[in-house]
C-alpha positions as CSV (number, residue, x, y, z in Angstrom):
1,X,-21.3,16.7,-6.8
2,X,-22.6,13.9,-4.5
3,X,-26.7,14.1,-3.7
4,X,-27.6,13.1,-0.2
5,X,-30.5,11.9,1.4
6,X,-31.9,10.7,4.4
7,X,-31.5,6.9,4.6
8,X,-35.0,5.2,3.8
9,X,-36.0,2.2,6.0
10,X,-37.7,0.1,3.4
11,X,-34.4,0.5,1.2
12,X,-32.2,-0.3,4.5
13,X,-34.1,-3.5,5.4
14,X,-33.7,-4.7,1.6
15,X,-29.9,-4.5,2.1
16,X,-29.6,-5.2,5.9
17,X,-31.4,-9.1,5.8
18,X,-30.2,-10.4,8.6
19,X,-28.9,-14.2,8.8
20,X,-31.1,-16.5,11.3
21,X,-28.6,-17.7,13.5
22,X,-27.3,-21.3,14.2
23,X,-28.1,-22.7,17.6
24,X,-26.6,-26.0,17.2
25,X,-22.9,-25.2,18.3
26,X,-21.7,-28.6,16.3
27,X,-23.2,-27.7,13.0
28,X,-22.3,-23.9,13.4
29,X,-18.5,-24.4,13.7
30,X,-18.7,-27.3,10.6
31,X,-20.9,-24.9,8.0
32,X,-17.7,-22.3,8.8
33,X,-15.4,-24.9,8.1
34,X,-14.9,-23.9,4.0
35,X,-11.5,-26.0,3.4
36,X,-10.0,-29.3,5.0
37,X,-7.6,-27.0,6.6
38,X,-9.9,-25.1,8.7
39,X,-11.2,-28.8,9.9
40,X,-7.8,-29.5,10.6
41,X,-7.8,-26.3,12.6
42,X,-11.3,-27.3,14.6
43,X,-9.8,-31.1,14.9
44,X,-6.8,-29.4,17.0
45,X,-8.7,-27.2,19.0
46,X,-10.9,-30.4,20.0
47,X,-8.5,-33.3,20.5
48,X,-6.2,-33.8,23.4
49,X,-2.1,-33.1,21.5
50,X,-1.0,-36.7,22.1
51,X,-4.2,-38.5,19.9
52,X,-3.8,-35.3,17.5
53,X,-0.6,-35.5,17.1
54,X,-0.8,-39.4,16.2
55,X,-2.9,-38.4,13.4
56,X,-1.5,-35.6,12.2
57,X,2.4,-36.9,12.8
58,X,4.4,-38.9,10.6
59,X,8.1,-40.7,10.5
60,X,11.1,-38.8,11.7
61,X,11.5,-35.5,10.2
62,X,8.2,-35.6,8.5
63,X,9.6,-35.1,5.2
64,X,7.6,-37.8,3.1
65,X,4.3,-35.9,4.0
66,X,5.4,-32.5,3.9
67,X,6.9,-33.0,0.3
68,X,3.7,-35.3,-0.8
69,X,1.6,-32.1,0.4
70,X,3.6,-29.7,-1.2
71,X,3.4,-32.0,-4.8
72,X,-0.2,-31.0,-4.9
73,X,-0.1,-27.5,-4.7
74,X,3.2,-27.6,-7.0
75,X,0.8,-28.0,-9.8
76,X,-0.4,-25.8,-12.7
77,X,-3.9,-26.1,-14.5
78,X,-4.7,-25.7,-18.1
79,X,-8.3,-25.4,-18.6
80,X,-10.2,-25.7,-22.0
81,X,-12.5,-23.0,-22.8
82,X,-16.5,-22.9,-24.3
83,X,-17.5,-26.8,-22.8
84,X,-20.5,-27.2,-21.8
85,X,-20.3,-27.9,-18.0
86,X,-23.5,-27.0,-17.2
87,X,-23.7,-29.8,-14.8
88,X,-20.6,-32.5,-14.9
89,X,-20.2,-36.0,-14.0
90,X,-18.1,-36.9,-10.8
91,X,-18.7,-40.9,-10.7
92,X,-16.2,-43.6,-11.7
93,X,-15.8,-47.3,-11.6
94,X,-12.5,-48.8,-9.8
95,X,-12.0,-52.3,-9.4
96,X,-15.4,-53.6,-10.0
97,X,-17.9,-51.8,-8.7
98,X,-19.0,-47.9,-9.0
99,X,-17.8,-44.6,-6.7
100,X,-20.0,-41.5,-7.3
101,X,-16.8,-39.7,-6.3
102,X,-13.0,-40.4,-7.5
103,X,-12.0,-40.9,-4.0
104,X,-12.9,-43.5,-1.1
105,X,-11.6,-43.4,2.9
106,X,-8.7,-44.8,3.5
107,X,-8.3,-47.4,6.2
108,X,-6.9,-46.1,9.7
109,X,-5.7,-47.7,12.4
110,X,-7.1,-47.0,16.0
111,X,-9.5,-44.2,14.8
112,X,-11.7,-44.2,18.2
113,X,-8.3,-43.0,19.5
114,X,-9.5,-39.7,16.9
115,X,-13.1,-39.4,18.2
116,X,-15.6,-41.9,19.8
117,X,-17.4,-42.5,16.7
118,X,-14.6,-44.1,14.6
119,X,-14.8,-46.1,11.4
120,X,-18.8,-45.7,12.4
121,X,-19.0,-42.5,11.3
122,X,-16.8,-43.5,8.5
123,X,-18.2,-46.1,6.9
124,X,-21.9,-44.6,7.4
125,X,-20.7,-41.2,5.9
126,X,-19.3,-43.4,2.8
127,X,-22.2,-44.9,2.4
128,X,-24.8,-42.3,2.6
129,X,-22.1,-40.5,-0.3
130,X,-21.9,-43.0,-2.4
131,X,-17.8,-44.0,-2.4
132,X,-16.1,-46.8,-0.5
133,X,-15.1,-47.2,2.7
134,X,-11.7,-49.1,3.9
135,X,-11.1,-50.8,7.4
136,X,-8.0,-51.1,8.9
137,X,-7.0,-54.6,10.0
138,X,-6.1,-52.3,13.0
139,X,-9.1,-50.6,13.2
140,X,-11.4,-50.3,16.2
141,X,-14.9,-51.2,14.3
142,X,-15.0,-55.1,13.7
143,X,-15.4,-55.8,10.4
144,X,-19.4,-56.9,11.4
145,X,-19.7,-53.5,13.1
146,X,-19.0,-51.9,9.5
147,X,-20.9,-53.9,7.5
148,X,-23.5,-52.9,9.9
149,X,-23.0,-49.1,9.7
150,X,-22.9,-49.6,6.0
151,X,-24.6,-52.8,4.7
152,X,-25.9,-51.4,1.0
153,X,-22.4,-50.3,0.1
154,X,-18.5,-50.6,-1.0
155,X,-16.4,-52.1,2.3
156,X,-13.1,-52.7,1.6
157,X,-10.8,-54.6,3.8
158,X,-7.2,-53.3,4.3
159,X,-4.6,-56.9,5.8
160,X,-2.1,-56.9,7.7
161,X,-0.2,-60.2,7.3
162,X,0.8,-61.3,10.6
163,X,3.3,-63.3,11.9
164,X,0.5,-65.4,13.0
165,X,-1.0,-66.0,9.6
166,X,-3.5,-67.8,10.9
167,X,-5.3,-64.7,12.2
168,X,-5.0,-63.0,8.7
169,X,-6.5,-65.8,6.7
170,X,-9.4,-65.2,9.1
171,X,-9.8,-61.7,9.1
172,X,-9.8,-62.7,5.2
173,X,-12.4,-65.4,5.5
174,X,-14.6,-63.0,7.8
175,X,-14.3,-59.9,5.5
176,X,-15.6,-62.1,2.8
177,X,-18.2,-63.5,4.2
178,X,-19.6,-60.1,5.1
179,X,-19.4,-59.0,1.8
180,X,-16.5,-56.6,1.2
181,X,-15.8,-56.7,-2.3
182,X,-11.5,-55.7,-2.7
183,X,-8.9,-56.4,-0.3
184,X,-5.9,-53.9,0.3
185,X,-2.7,-56.2,0.6
186,X,-0.4,-54.0,2.5
187,X,3.1,-54.3,1.3
188,X,4.8,-51.2,3.4
189,X,4.7,-51.7,7.1
190,X,7.9,-54.5,7.6
191,X,8.8,-52.8,10.7
192,X,6.9,-49.7,12.0
193,X,8.1,-46.3,11.4
194,X,9.6,-43.9,14.0
195,X,6.5,-41.8,14.9
196,X,9.0,-39.6,17.1
197,X,5.8,-37.1,17.7
198,X,4.0,-40.2,20.2
199,X,7.7,-40.7,21.5
200,X,8.1,-37.1,22.4
201,X,4.2,-37.0,23.8
202,X,4.9,-40.1,26.0
203,X,2.1,-41.3,23.7
204,X,1.7,-45.7,23.8
205,X,-0.4,-47.6,22.8
206,X,-3.1,-48.5,24.6
207,X,-3.2,-44.6,25.7
208,X,-1.9,-44.5,29.3
209,X,-2.5,-41.8,31.5
210,X,0.4,-39.1,32.4
211,X,-0.1,-35.7,34.2
212,X,0.9,-34.2,30.9
213,X,-1.9,-35.9,28.6
214,X,-4.3,-35.2,31.9
215,X,-3.1,-30.9,31.5
216,X,-3.4,-30.9,28.2
217,X,-7.0,-32.5,27.9
218,X,-8.6,-30.0,30.8
219,X,-9.6,-27.9,28.0
220,X,-10.9,-30.7,26.2
221,X,-14.0,-32.2,28.2
222,X,-16.1,-34.0,25.7
223,X,-13.4,-35.9,24.6
224,X,-12.5,-37.4,27.5
225,X,-16.1,-37.8,28.5
226,X,-16.3,-39.8,25.2
227,X,-13.1,-41.9,26.2
228,X,-14.4,-43.1,29.6
229,X,-18.2,-43.4,28.8
230,X,-17.9,-45.6,25.5
231,X,-16.2,-49.2,25.3
232,X,-12.6,-49.7,25.3
233,X,-10.0,-49.3,22.8
234,X,-9.0,-52.6,20.8
235,X,-8.4,-53.5,17.4
236,X,-12.2,-54.9,17.5
237,X,-11.4,-57.9,14.4
238,X,-8.5,-59.1,16.4
239,X,-10.3,-59.0,19.9
240,X,-11.0,-62.6,19.8
241,X,-7.1,-63.6,19.3
242,X,-5.9,-62.5,22.7
243,X,-2.6,-60.6,23.5
244,X,-2.9,-56.8,24.6
245,X,-3.1,-53.9,22.3
246,X,0.8,-53.5,22.5
247,X,1.2,-57.6,21.2
248,X,-1.1,-57.4,18.2
249,X,0.2,-54.3,16.8
250,X,3.7,-55.4,17.3
251,X,1.9,-59.4,15.8
252,X,0.9,-57.1,13.0
253,X,4.2,-55.6,11.7
254,X,6.3,-58.5,9.6
255,X,9.9,-58.3,8.1
256,X,9.1,-62.1,6.6
257,X,6.1,-61.2,4.2
258,X,7.2,-62.7,0.7
259,X,5.6,-63.5,-2.5
260,X,4.3,-66.5,-1.4
261,X,2.0,-64.6,1.1
262,X,0.6,-63.0,-1.8
263,X,-0.1,-66.0,-3.5
264,X,-1.7,-67.8,-1.1
265,X,-4.6,-64.5,0.0
266,X,-5.2,-64.4,-3.4
267,X,-6.0,-68.4,-3.4
268,X,-8.2,-67.4,-0.3
269,X,-9.9,-64.2,-2.0
270,X,-13.3,-64.1,-3.9
271,X,-13.0,-60.8,-5.2
272,X,-10.5,-58.0,-6.2
273,X,-7.3,-57.7,-4.8
274,X,-4.8,-54.6,-4.7
275,X,-1.6,-54.4,-3.5
276,X,-1.1,-51.2,-1.0
277,X,2.0,-49.3,-0.5
278,X,3.7,-49.6,-4.0
279,X,6.9,-47.0,-4.5
280,X,8.4,-47.9,-7.3
281,X,7.7,-48.8,-11.4
282,X,9.5,-52.2,-11.1
283,X,7.6,-53.8,-8.7
284,X,4.5,-52.3,-10.4
285,X,5.1,-54.2,-13.4
286,X,6.2,-57.4,-11.3
287,X,2.9,-56.8,-9.2
288,X,0.7,-56.7,-12.7
289,X,2.2,-59.3,-13.9
290,X,1.3,-61.4,-11.3
291,X,-2.2,-60.7,-12.2
292,X,-3.2,-58.5,-9.1
293,X,-6.2,-56.5,-9.7
294,X,-4.8,-52.9,-9.0
295,X,-2.0,-51.5,-7.3
296,X,-2.0,-47.8,-4.4
297,X,1.0,-45.8,-4.7
298,X,1.5,-44.9,-1.3
299,X,3.8,-44.4,1.2
300,X,1.6,-44.7,4.2
301,X,0.9,-41.3,4.6
302,X,4.4,-40.4,5.2
303,X,4.0,-42.7,8.4
304,X,6.6,-45.0,7.7
305,X,10.3,-44.3,5.7
306,X,11.0,-40.8,5.5
307,X,12.1,-39.5,2.6
308,X,10.2,-41.9,0.4
309,X,9.0,-41.6,-3.2
310,X,6.0,-39.2,-3.6
311,X,3.0,-40.9,-4.6
312,X,1.8,-37.9,-6.8
313,X,5.3,-37.6,-9.0
314,X,5.8,-41.2,-9.1
315,X,2.1,-41.8,-10.8
316,X,3.0,-40.7,-14.4
317,X,6.2,-43.2,-14.9
318,X,3.4,-46.3,-13.1
319,X,0.7,-44.8,-15.5
320,X,3.4,-44.8,-18.3
321,X,4.7,-48.6,-17.6
322,X,1.5,-50.3,-16.4
323,X,-1.4,-48.3,-16.9
324,X,-3.3,-50.0,-19.6
325,X,-3.1,-53.1,-17.8
326,X,-4.4,-52.6,-14.4
327,X,-5.9,-49.6,-12.5
328,X,-3.9,-47.2,-10.1
329,X,-4.9,-45.2,-6.8
330,X,-2.9,-43.2,-5.1
331,X,-3.1,-41.6,-1.5
332,X,-1.0,-39.4,0.6
333,X,-1.4,-35.6,1.0
334,X,-4.8,-34.9,-0.6
335,X,-5.8,-32.0,1.3
336,X,-8.5,-30.6,-1.8
337,X,-10.7,-31.8,-4.0
338,X,-8.1,-30.4,-6.6
339,X,-5.6,-32.8,-5.7
340,X,-8.1,-35.2,-6.3
341,X,-8.9,-33.8,-10.2
342,X,-5.0,-33.9,-10.9
343,X,-4.4,-37.4,-10.1
344,X,-7.5,-38.3,-11.7
345,X,-5.9,-36.4,-15.2
346,X,-2.3,-38.0,-14.7
347,X,-4.3,-41.4,-14.9
348,X,-5.0,-42.5,-11.5
349,X,-8.1,-43.8,-11.3
350,X,-9.0,-43.8,-8.1
351,X,-7.8,-41.9,-4.8
352,X,-7.8,-42.4,-0.9
353,X,-8.4,-39.8,1.8
354,X,-6.9,-40.5,5.4
355,X,-5.8,-37.7,7.2
356,X,-8.8,-35.6,5.8
357,X,-11.1,-37.7,7.0
358,X,-9.9,-38.2,10.6
359,X,-9.7,-34.0,10.8
360,X,-13.6,-34.3,10.2
361,X,-14.2,-37.3,12.6
362,X,-12.5,-35.3,15.0
363,X,-14.5,-31.9,13.9
364,X,-17.6,-33.0,14.5
365,X,-18.0,-37.0,14.2
366,X,-19.9,-38.3,12.0
367,X,-21.3,-34.6,10.8
368,X,-17.7,-33.6,10.5
369,X,-16.8,-36.8,8.2
370,X,-19.9,-35.5,5.7
371,X,-18.6,-32.3,6.0
372,X,-15.0,-33.5,4.7
373,X,-17.2,-35.2,1.7
374,X,-18.6,-32.0,1.2
375,X,-16.0,-29.9,0.9
376,X,-14.0,-32.4,-1.4
377,X,-17.3,-32.8,-3.4
378,X,-17.8,-28.8,-3.9
379,X,-14.3,-28.4,-4.8
380,X,-13.7,-31.5,-7.6
381,X,-17.1,-29.7,-9.3
382,X,-15.9,-26.5,-9.1
383,X,-12.1,-27.6,-10.1
384,X,-14.2,-29.8,-13.5
385,X,-16.2,-26.7,-14.0
386,X,-13.7,-24.4,-14.1
387,X,-11.5,-26.5,-16.2
388,X,-14.3,-27.0,-18.7
389,X,-14.6,-30.8,-18.4
390,X,-18.0,-32.4,-17.8
391,X,-16.5,-36.0,-16.8
392,X,-13.7,-37.6,-15.3
393,X,-12.9,-39.0,-18.2
394,X,-12.4,-36.1,-20.2
395,X,-9.3,-35.3,-17.9
396,X,-6.2,-36.0,-19.6
397,X,-2.4,-34.6,-18.5
398,X,-2.9,-32.5,-21.0
399,X,-4.8,-30.3,-18.1
400,X,-1.9,-29.8,-15.4
401,X,1.5,-29.7,-15.0
402,X,4.0,-30.5,-12.5
403,X,5.9,-28.1,-11.2
404,X,9.4,-29.4,-9.8
405,X,11.4,-28.5,-6.6
406,X,13.1,-31.7,-5.8
407,X,14.8,-33.1,-9.1
408,X,17.3,-36.0,-9.3
409,X,20.8,-35.1,-8.7
410,X,22.6,-35.6,-12.8
411,X,24.3,-38.4,-13.0
412,X,22.2,-40.9,-10.0
413,X,18.8,-40.8,-12.4
414,X,17.9,-41.1,-15.9
415,X,15.4,-37.8,-15.6
416,X,16.8,-34.8,-17.1
417,X,17.6,-32.6,-14.1
418,X,15.0,-28.8,-14.3
419,X,15.9,-26.3,-12.7
420,X,14.0,-25.5,-9.3
421,X,9.8,-24.3,-10.1
422,X,10.8,-25.3,-13.8
423,X,7.7,-27.3,-16.1
424,X,8.2,-31.0,-16.4
């Protein structure tokens, strides 16, 4: 029989400790976000549809993005046991400098469209966390503005070779003069991809008001207050070159870009030069033979060629071909610190987050970017401890199995076909 008694007030007080309420609404919603997907949901609620879809969307059927995210979910970890992981070291060296974490912030264009603090929030958060920040040619904060926001941290610059080459050359000179240490020479944008969400939303750059966008924005007055009471949206590093935003965007996509352009830029740039947008093994070999300092396996977040190779799937092949001669990074599809740990285990020396950073920005400005970094940091540390690896250098391919959903058809590849979800 269970012995029952009247509750004792003193014992109830021990069990019912009430949490102090958080009066700051922004802090309350960001503290409640435990994953990047949580930040994504907050961002969707707080941002007008056209601006959110510009961030969230990808090219055409959005298969490349969906496959990239699925690839990170389709892994199996293999932990060790009885290793001391009282503390773990998440720091790494990449392209001549250090990073406190094995990821940095990727270049994103038109960032202040998502939330008015834009690149200033990203650069400031990156500097505080000890990780690199990358400014896009099509960024909405200038090279000098990013340097001011992150004066002591690592700043990188992503370069589009524009039709008017002198514009690109001047950007290279300005980035070097402001202490940016790494240049991303981007090679996957001869033309713009077909962003169908933007077309369906009637969205344009620069943004233009329509009845639909106004109706959608009514429940989000804070976004419009920021948009209408802060400096106009423009490609800040290009603002002195003349032309409308649309004309500058068109000029950034040049189908005539070639290896000769890479050679010219290399001759101008005093720091590390990294080629971003590599999507096959043969090009990786060619670039390493040419002496570039690194490559980023990327399909541009799925925003260019739909059905493009999945960077995470391509990673082991490229590491096997050139990993002993260069430093390889990847982006596209990263939504969890475990994704970053898996990429590092398979040979990536660094990763870049784009949408994950923008979700935090839309959810809460600078504080939201800080939260993104904190969530990923906690997930990295926890995953490393559960794998029982005290340092990133202890991660090896033996810690990860990539499970396969998509396999080549027999006769179309040298790869051996495997059943769905078989272990590769």
